MARRO-786224 format. One line per field, with one value per residue (C-alpha): residue in one letter; chain; x, z, y. Coordinates in Angstrom, 3 decimals. Each point is the difference from the previous one (the first is absolute). Example, Ala and Ser with C-alpha at 12.3 -4.5 7.8 and 13.67 -1.06 7.14 Angstrom:
BEGIN
rest = (a_s);
kette = (A_A);
px = (12.300_1.370);
pz = (7.800_-0.660);
py = (-4.500_3.440);
***
This chain:
BEGIN
rest = (m_h_l_s_r_r_l_h_r_a_v_g_a_i_a_v_a_g_l_t_l_g_g_a_a_c_a_k_d_a_k_d_d_e_d_d_k_g_s_a_a_t_v_a_s_t_s_a_a_g_s_a_t_a_a_s_s_s_g_s_a_d_a_a_s_s_s_v_a_a_g_a_s_s_s_g_p_a_d_a_a_p_s_s_a_p_a_d_a_t_a_g_d_n_c_t_y_s_t_y_a_g_g_v_e_k_i_d_l_k_d_a_k_i_g_f_a_q_s_e_k_e_n_n_p_f_r_t_a_e_t_q_s_f_k_d_e_a_k_k_l_g_y_d_v_v_v_t_n_a_g_g_d_l_n_q_q_i_t_d_i_k_s_m_v_a_q_g_v_k_v_m_t_i_a_p_l_k_s_d_g_l_k_p_a_l_d_e_a_k_a_k_k_v_p_v_f_t_v_d_r_l_l_t_e_s_f_k_p_c_q_d_y_i_g_f_a_g_s_n_f_i_d_q_g_k_r_a_g_e_a_m_i_k_a_t_g_g_k_a_k_a_v_s_l_l_g_s_a_g_v_n_v_t_d_e_r_n_k_g_y_r_d_a_v_a_g_t_v_g_i_e_i_l_a_e_q_s_g_d_f_d_r_t_k_g_q_a_v_t_e_q_l_l_q_s_h_p_d_l_t_a_i_y_a_h_n_d_e_m_a_l_g_a_v_a_a_l_k_a_a_g_k_k_p_g_d_v_h_i_v_t_i_d_g_t_q_g_a_v_k_g_i_i_d_g_w_i_d_g_v_i_e_s_n_p_r_f_g_p_i_s_f_a_s_l_d_k_f_y_n_g_d_g_v_p_a_k_q_i_i_s_d_n_e_y_t_k_d_n_a_a_d_q_v_a_k_a_y);
kette = (A_A_A_A_A_A_A_A_A_A_A_A_A_A_A_A_A_A_A_A_A_A_A_A_A_A_A_A_A_A_A_A_A_A_A_A_A_A_A_A_A_A_A_A_A_A_A_A_A_A_A_A_A_A_A_A_A_A_A_A_A_A_A_A_A_A_A_A_A_A_A_A_A_A_A_A_A_A_A_A_A_A_A_A_A_A_A_A_A_A_A_A_A_A_A_A_A_A_A_A_A_A_A_A_A_A_A_A_A_A_A_A_A_A_A_A_A_A_A_A_A_A_A_A_A_A_A_A_A_A_A_A_A_A_A_A_A_A_A_A_A_A_A_A_A_A_A_A_A_A_A_A_A_A_A_A_A_A_A_A_A_A_A_A_A_A_A_A_A_A_A_A_A_A_A_A_A_A_A_A_A_A_A_A_A_A_A_A_A_A_A_A_A_A_A_A_A_A_A_A_A_A_A_A_A_A_A_A_A_A_A_A_A_A_A_A_A_A_A_A_A_A_A_A_A_A_A_A_A_A_A_A_A_A_A_A_A_A_A_A_A_A_A_A_A_A_A_A_A_A_A_A_A_A_A_A_A_A_A_A_A_A_A_A_A_A_A_A_A_A_A_A_A_A_A_A_A_A_A_A_A_A_A_A_A_A_A_A_A_A_A_A_A_A_A_A_A_A_A_A_A_A_A_A_A_A_A_A_A_A_A_A_A_A_A_A_A_A_A_A_A_A_A_A_A_A_A_A_A_A_A_A_A_A_A_A_A_A_A_A_A_A_A_A_A_A_A_A_A_A_A_A_A_A_A_A_A_A_A_A_A_A_A_A_A_A_A_A_A_A_A_A_A_A_A_A_A_A_A_A_A_A_A_A_A_A_A_A_A_A_A_A_A_A_A_A_A_A_A);
px = (0.600_2.660_3.499_1.458_-2.821_1.221_3.804_-1.011_-1.788_2.990_2.509_-1.908_-0.461_3.541_0.991_-2.229_0.742_3.760_-0.351_1.484_-2.816_0.540_-1.625_-3.631_-3.015_-0.390_-3.401_-0.739_-1.145_-3.286_-1.879_0.192_-0.818_-3.217_-0.806_0.550_-2.340_1.311_3.282_3.149_1.955_2.570_3.414_1.298_3.335_1.797_2.426_3.766_-0.120_0.753_-2.134_-3.769_0.140_-3.657_1.242_-1.533_-2.672_-3.233_-1.250_4.859_12.763_0.937_-3.086_-2.259_-3.435_-2.277_-2.220_-3.241_-2.968_-2.749_-1.525_2.646_-1.886_-0.837_-3.262_-0.338_-0.344_1.378_1.890_2.062_0.909_3.346_2.863_0.184_3.606_1.991_1.583_3.620_1.595_-0.182_3.462_1.654_-1.546_-3.268_-1.762_-0.046_-0.976_3.674_0.687_-3.094_0.294_3.386_-2.085_-3.183_-1.116_-0.681_-3.642_-2.389_-2.714_-2.254_0.342_-0.041_-2.557_0.240_-1.312_-1.170_-0.723_-2.474_0.122_-3.365_-3.707_-0.961_-2.806_2.853_0.043_3.825_0.090_-2.698_2.055_3.188_-1.225_-1.642_3.148_1.768_-2.762_-0.306_3.660_0.243_-2.878_1.474_3.234_-1.209_1.097_-1.246_-0.863_-0.920_-1.465_-0.590_-1.518_0.853_-2.780_2.241_1.417_3.526_-0.094_-2.392_2.752_2.741_-2.342_-0.932_3.575_1.039_-3.089_1.036_3.412_-1.430_-2.323_3.238_-0.192_3.619_-0.031_-2.064_-0.696_-1.310_-1.643_1.202_-2.653_2.841_3.242_1.362_-1.541_0.035_3.245_-1.529_-1.294_2.791_2.381_-2.276_-0.057_3.926_0.438_-1.976_1.646_-2.978_1.038_-2.251_-0.312_-1.682_-2.325_-1.735_1.446_3.800_1.128_2.260_3.771_0.169_-1.160_2.679_-0.512_1.198_0.216_-3.281_-1.962_0.963_-0.668_-2.847_-2.374_-2.142_-0.599_2.139_-2.173_1.997_-0.219_-3.691_-0.615_2.305_-2.498_-3.099_1.723_0.655_-3.844_-1.164_2.058_-1.713_-3.423_-0.065_2.286_2.603_-2.663_-1.557_-0.597_0.701_-0.303_1.328_-1.648_2.882_0.329_0.666_2.789_3.094_0.211_2.346_-2.936_-1.355_3.437_1.087_-3.333_-0.024_3.780_-0.549_-2.992_1.334_3.137_-1.788_-2.463_2.932_1.026_-3.517_-0.380_-3.928_-0.613_-0.496_-0.115_-2.561_-0.009_1.075_-2.089_0.075_-3.042_1.856_-0.918_-3.464_-2.991_-2.307_3.029_0.793_-3.543_0.240_3.214_-1.222_-2.849_2.082_2.336_-3.047_-1.013_3.355_0.992_-3.199_2.232_1.832_0.030_1.913_0.739_2.926_-1.270_2.707_-2.377_-3.141_-2.182_0.643_-0.632_-3.344_-0.755_1.055_-2.393_-2.930_0.879_0.109_-3.364_-1.390_1.349_-2.044_3.268_-0.124_2.348_2.843_-0.307_2.854_2.684_0.910_3.125_0.544_2.065_-1.142_-2.068_-3.143_-2.950_-1.839_2.397_0.475_-3.789_0.540_1.936_-2.910_-2.366_2.067_0.834_3.499_2.675_2.599_1.081_3.458_-0.161_1.514_0.242_-1.375_0.713_2.890_-0.745_2.042_3.264_-0.332_0.032_2.591_2.048_-0.113_0.816_3.137_0.808_0.154_0.572_1.475_2.607_-1.667_-2.210_1.192_-0.616_-2.677_-1.974_-2.217_-2.816_-1.911_-2.890_-2.112_-2.390_-3.435_-1.164_-3.024_1.526_0.082_-2.468_-3.052_1.873_2.196_-2.347_-0.492_3.872_-0.446_-0.308);
pz = (-21.609_-1.988_0.092_0.909_2.878_1.243_0.128_1.545_2.939_0.496_-0.340_2.533_2.593_-0.039_0.443_2.676_2.044_-0.770_0.026_-2.124_-1.708_0.788_-2.947_-1.420_1.212_0.179_-0.608_0.933_-2.479_-2.119_2.201_3.017_-1.840_-1.028_3.621_1.991_-1.348_2.539_-1.664_2.053_1.146_-2.627_0.528_-2.519_1.258_3.298_1.779_0.783_2.523_3.470_1.884_0.199_-1.646_-1.024_-3.297_-2.337_1.565_1.586_3.295_1.965_-5.165_-3.245_-1.173_-2.722_-0.697_1.695_-1.389_2.237_-2.103_0.441_-3.103_-0.535_-2.595_0.773_1.280_-2.111_-3.824_-1.994_-2.244_2.767_1.625_1.566_-1.684_0.721_-0.747_2.333_2.882_0.599_2.613_3.375_1.888_2.325_3.192_-0.373_3.431_1.461_3.372_0.706_-0.558_1.394_3.296_0.732_-1.141_0.851_0.114_-3.429_-0.373_-2.183_-0.961_-0.239_3.646_1.154_1.001_-2.482_0.828_-2.013_1.602_-2.207_0.670_-1.066_-0.009_-3.010_-1.256_-2.307_-3.122_0.137_3.583_-0.992_-2.822_1.988_2.826_-2.352_-1.952_3.114_1.136_-3.484_-0.530_3.775_-0.918_-3.364_1.831_3.119_2.305_3.418_0.198_2.527_-1.219_1.816_-1.079_1.990_-1.365_-0.785_3.595_0.726_3.348_-0.948_-2.589_2.398_2.296_-2.730_-0.837_3.597_0.325_-2.715_1.225_3.408_-1.860_-1.301_-3.446_-1.556_-2.828_-1.273_-2.866_0.947_-2.028_2.332_0.811_0.201_-1.191_3.680_3.107_0.249_1.843_3.009_-1.924_-2.121_3.101_1.556_-2.935_-0.385_3.565_-0.409_-3.326_-2.136_-3.311_-1.608_-3.887_-1.179_-2.842_-1.359_1.993_0.525_3.471_0.748_-0.047_3.972_-0.627_-1.885_-2.200_1.119_3.404_0.916_-3.002_-2.804_-2.763_-2.013_-3.006_-1.508_-2.578_-1.369_1.132_-1.361_-3.348_0.607_0.844_-3.265_-1.998_1.332_-0.649_-3.596_-0.003_1.172_-2.409_-3.066_1.752_0.105_-2.846_2.230_1.219_3.420_3.332_1.970_3.784_1.619_2.443_2.127_1.916_3.553_1.401_1.547_-2.741_-3.055_-2.170_0.258_-0.230_-3.041_-2.025_0.583_-1.120_-2.920_-1.206_0.800_-1.864_-3.068_-0.179_0.770_-3.470_-1.189_0.896_-0.965_3.019_3.025_3.379_2.036_3.192_1.642_2.785_1.552_0.160_1.719_-2.910_1.072_-2.211_2.441_0.845_-3.586_-0.659_2.783_-0.957_-3.685_1.013_1.880_-2.827_-2.303_2.425_0.082_-3.500_-1.947_-3.192_0.325_-3.027_1.071_3.027_0.535_2.852_1.850_-0.016_-1.716_3.168_0.214_-3.705_0.302_2.990_-2.438_-2.580_2.495_0.897_-3.574_-0.571_3.036_-1.382_-3.229_-2.322_-2.512_-1.289_-1.647_1.733_2.393_-0.991_2.631_-0.027_2.610_1.057_1.335_-2.641_1.701_-2.055_1.291_-1.431_-3.091_-0.684_0.735_-3.074_-2.029_1.565_-1.115_3.649_0.157_-2.632_1.084_2.619_0.836_1.480_3.433_0.112_3.340_-0.353_2.150_1.088_-2.545_0.274_3.807_0.412_-3.145_2.058_3.302_-1.832_-1.476_3.449_1.370_-2.942_-2.680_-0.964_2.413_-0.375_-1.492_1.936_-2.478_-2.351_-2.403_-1.542_-3.401_0.164_-3.387_-1.055_-0.986_-2.738_-1.940_-2.839_2.284_2.878_-1.454_-1.107_3.349_2.613_1.095_0.740_2.307_3.715);
py = (2.301_1.857_-1.256_3.609_0.174_-3.580_1.135_3.389_-1.955_-2.586_2.942_2.225_-2.771_-0.981_3.659_0.789_-3.216_-0.019_-3.647_-2.823_-1.999_-3.698_-1.242_-0.531_-1.882_-3.602_-1.642_-3.591_-2.417_0.420_-2.555_2.142_3.264_-1.752_-1.530_3.371_2.641_2.538_1.293_0.241_3.060_-0.736_1.205_2.399_0.636_-0.088_2.173_-0.278_2.800_-1.131_2.799_0.298_3.873_0.541_1.526_-2.767_-2.079_-0.454_-0.115_-0.750_-7.514_-0.778_-1.317_-1.398_-0.107_-2.686_-2.493_0.584_-1.184_-2.351_1.600_2.706_1.606_3.649_1.033_3.071_0.484_-2.946_2.475_1.043_-3.391_-0.382_-1.784_-3.937_-0.444_-2.121_1.643_0.484_-2.037_1.577_0.574_2.807_1.126_-1.492_-0.545_-3.931_-1.401_-0.421_3.795_1.484_1.855_-2.286_-3.033_-1.613_-3.568_-1.961_-0.813_-2.010_2.363_-2.961_-1.076_3.747_2.613_3.232_3.343_2.925_3.304_2.188_3.876_1.114_-0.740_-2.111_2.088_1.302_-2.226_0.054_-1.260_-2.504_-1.470_0.039_-2.209_-2.131_-0.666_-0.908_-2.476_-1.379_-0.832_-1.502_-2.135_-1.302_-0.673_-1.689_2.520_0.805_3.819_2.406_3.269_3.280_3.420_2.934_2.141_3.094_0.406_-0.066_-1.156_-3.004_-1.036_0.097_-2.340_-2.238_-0.754_-0.631_-2.059_-2.334_-0.457_-0.783_-2.749_-1.738_1.633_-0.955_2.484_2.663_2.515_3.347_2.869_3.075_2.576_2.787_-0.251_0.882_-0.828_-3.902_-0.135_-1.290_-2.992_-0.482_-0.200_-2.521_-2.468_0.374_-0.688_-3.284_-0.776_0.529_1.301_2.372_0.758_3.359_0.691_3.452_2.413_0.585_0.444_3.005_-0.145_-0.662_-3.603_-2.088_-2.717_-3.496_1.601_1.139_-1.321_-2.536_2.282_1.767_-0.461_2.538_2.613_2.771_2.760_2.823_-1.562_-0.382_3.756_0.803_-2.173_1.828_3.336_-1.256_-1.091_3.199_2.124_-2.505_0.683_3.714_0.830_1.435_2.586_-0.162_1.485_-3.072_-1.076_-2.995_-2.607_-1.038_-3.288_-0.414_1.702_-1.763_-2.528_-0.216_-0.695_3.342_1.892_-1.849_0.017_3.622_0.579_-2.023_1.901_3.363_-0.956_-1.266_3.388_2.314_0.521_0.823_3.764_-0.456_-2.200_1.758_-1.527_2.036_-2.119_-3.331_-1.359_-3.492_-2.392_-2.844_-2.329_0.203_0.197_2.190_2.181_0.199_1.250_2.411_1.316_0.452_1.797_2.628_0.363_0.407_2.777_1.722_-0.711_-0.049_0.023_-2.946_-2.147_-3.073_-2.523_-2.083_-2.409_-2.288_-2.966_-1.125_0.293_3.957_0.052_-1.605_2.394_2.984_-1.508_0.165_3.625_1.041_-1.648_1.946_3.282_-0.755_-0.785_-2.242_-2.699_1.580_3.766_-1.142_-2.286_-2.700_-2.383_-2.132_-3.206_-3.263_-2.131_-0.750_-1.029_3.200_2.117_-1.735_0.264_3.668_0.207_-1.824_2.343_3.085_1.300_-1.248_0.408_-2.540_-2.458_-1.178_-3.295_-0.814_-3.938_-1.229_-3.848_-0.472_-3.528_-1.522_1.984_-0.144_-3.552_-0.419_2.321_-1.945_-3.084_1.501_1.341_-3.622_-2.167_2.112_2.770_2.315_3.086_3.457_3.378_1.023_-1.326_1.897_-1.213_0.632_2.508_0.623_2.694_0.450_2.520_1.053_-2.346_-3.134_0.249_-1.513_-3.072_0.024_0.643_-3.583_-0.217_2.811_-0.860);
***
């Protein structure tokens, strides 16, 4: 990656988020890196912002970046691996057990039951990798965990969280299905003094860090969208009749990935966005929407998909329509093996990684919550990129 591209990306992420970078990611020792094949969701920067505005990150204090890794090497291409420089000392308004919601009991994580509330079915590789990362890290640390899966149903996730509280879970991590809507569950956890850490999707401003939840760890989805836009410009030479397969409504992921992409291509007059339609992050829906878009816009030449599942659905629709690899350019976000293989096969032009391995950062954050300097309101993880130049070499690192 050219230095100018690095600087552009770093400056863009700071400008969008309005955040103060806390420091570089910190890796564990080389032995851990060899022992743990699954790479960690490595922290690239953290926020000093006290609110949970959805301006900069995935899914929702003067702070420094956190060391998160059991094997902190990135899951993406090696040439885009995050920095392993030591983290700055944390300070300021980081959240601890003594400040969370007026104070909660200090617990020993090894003696406690810990929960993880997954949001969506694990037929999506992202969700499979996310849940497995949590289970693997818990096993490594010797923690007792309870894992639930809402199957894409908001009411079920509310029930799951309440159920874990009733089962005696002392602290939990949740991957919110929606950025809003979990108030009944979070209120129940708060009333029972059960702290909640969030990953992947950022909660709305109505929820406050260190009051309703400890903090958040996830990607900078606006930056992901911008990088996808840049990849689209490169793939099409700046000339395309494009459509967008949007993610689910009501989550910051969708809004931010779309904003970042639109901002990136706005100055390229040769790229015309013909239509935007939701495929709900689902492969079958992505295929159906693409089929509809091909009928209404037979001249389309490019597709931006908010996740790999929809992109692979789009590939199926293109094949059914008699298209050949390269007839329609596709750029997507996630980093699944299926999509990276799509690059090798010529159907997909680029994949921006969205790192799902939140197990290490979740448990490292909980440890700092109870035993360290506390947890910042936001921690932004490192995401890499797959291209035609590196896909064949790096496909094994995809999830």
